[in-house]
N, C-alpha and C positions, 0 to 999 in steps of 0.2 A: 506492497499499498503504500502509495506517496505520500510528501507532508500535507500538500493540498487537500488532498481525500481527505487525511487526516484531518487537517483544520474545520473542514467545511463539516466531515461528522458530527464532530465535536461546535461548533457553533451552532447548527440543528438539533444537537442531542441542549443545552441548553437554553437552547429558545422555545425548544416544544416546555423545560419545565421553569417559563415564565422570567429567566435568570441570563445574563449578561456578562462576562469575565472581568471578573477586578484586581485590580493590583493586589489588593488584601484577601484573595480565598489563598489557600489550598490548594493541593493538585488532590481530587479531586478522582473517585471511582473509574467514572467517565471518563473522562483525560486519559488516565490511569492505563487503562483497558487497552483505551485508540492506540499510544504511544507504545505501549506495551506492541502490540501487536504490528509494528512499525519497526520496531529493536528485531524482535526472533521474525520477520520476513528477512530484513538483513541479512542474520547472522547464519538463515538459512542456505541462503545466495555464497556465503562466504564457506561455509561447510559446517559450522560450529552450531556445536547441541547446546547451548547456554540457559544459567537460570538470568530472567529479568526482573530484578526487587525492585519497587518504588514506592518508595516515603512520601508522609508528610512534614507541612516547616518544622513539626519537633521530631521528627527522626521518626518516625507510627510506621511501623508498615499497612502503606493502603494496598497492594498486590504484589505478588509474590509468583513469578509464568514457571514452568519446570519444562524445558522441552526433551521431549524424546530420549530418554540415553544420555541425559545430561549428569553428567557427575553428579555422586552424592555429595563431594566434599564443595560445588557449586554455588547449594544452597546458602548454609551458612556465610561463604565471601560476598556472596551479592549483600544479601542480606547489612552488611556489615561497611561494606560498600556507600551503599544506599546514606546506613546510618554518616558515616563518616563523612560525607561531603553536606552534609546539611546539620554536626555537631561542628564543624569546624570552615562551612563556608569556602570552599575552595574541592577541588578536581581532585581525584584520587592520585593521577601522575605528577598534579605541580606540586602536592605534598611531596612527593617519593624522595626530589634532592635535600627537600629539608627536615626529614629527616633520617637524613646518610648522617653517619659518625661525622663528627665535626660540625654537623645541622643543624640549623639555629633551635630544630625539634626534634633534635635525638634524644633516642629514645622515647618519642609520647604516644610510640601502638603500645606499650605496655599498660597507658592508662585509659582511666572508661571501663575499666572489666574486661579490658584485650581486647574492646569493639571497633578498635582501630585499626583499618588497611592502610598500605603504605605502597599500594604501589598502583598502578594504574588502571581504569572500568569503571569510574562510581565519576557522576560530575552530577553538579545543583543546577536544579530546573527551579532560572530565576525569571522575576518578569522587572525589570529594570532593574535595581542594584537589591530587589529585597529575593533571598531563597524565601521558593513555598516549598519544596519539598525537594528529592534523594532523587539522583538513579545509577541504580549497582548492574554491573550486569559480569557474567564469574560462566567463564566454560570454553575460551580457548585460549589463545597465550598470552600475557599482557598487554600486546600490539593488538592483539586482534580485539581484550573486550577494552582497553582502550576505543578503537577506532570504533565501536559498536556503542560505549556509550555518549560519544562524542556528536553519532549521531543522533542519538535519540537526543543528545540535545538539543539540535540543533532541529529538532523535530519538534523536537515542546517548544520552540520560540516560536516556530512557524503557527505552528494552532495555538499558541499566545499572541499571534499577529504582531507580533517583536520582526518579523524580516520581511 
């Protein structure tokens, strides 16, 4: 599903509910479903069996989808990536260099009951400068997960009318 179709579906669903997107909104389930579908379609094109986790602005899970035959371990990793990006308001790929030995956030992965992930595959979902949710993708290589999460964040920006 392309981002234009995704955007149209979200706007149609919100209109049916008598709502319009607001900058203060959390990620809602309907948007999470559409976003997950887009990321999963791209993952399938790449040959990745991914887990897609989407959280709200308080880092609570809104949706977790597990593609057929995805790694069991990817479930927790995707959830924690979605948590990390909301908790720190940055992508996990951007966090990675900061968390390396000598980095300003070295050791951060040992905080927050070990929920912080310090490698790519997580992107904050934003409206303007405000983080309203998080996306975590796990199942491929770090590069694949990072690309899928970046694609998902771009899809979200499009459906939120930011691009």
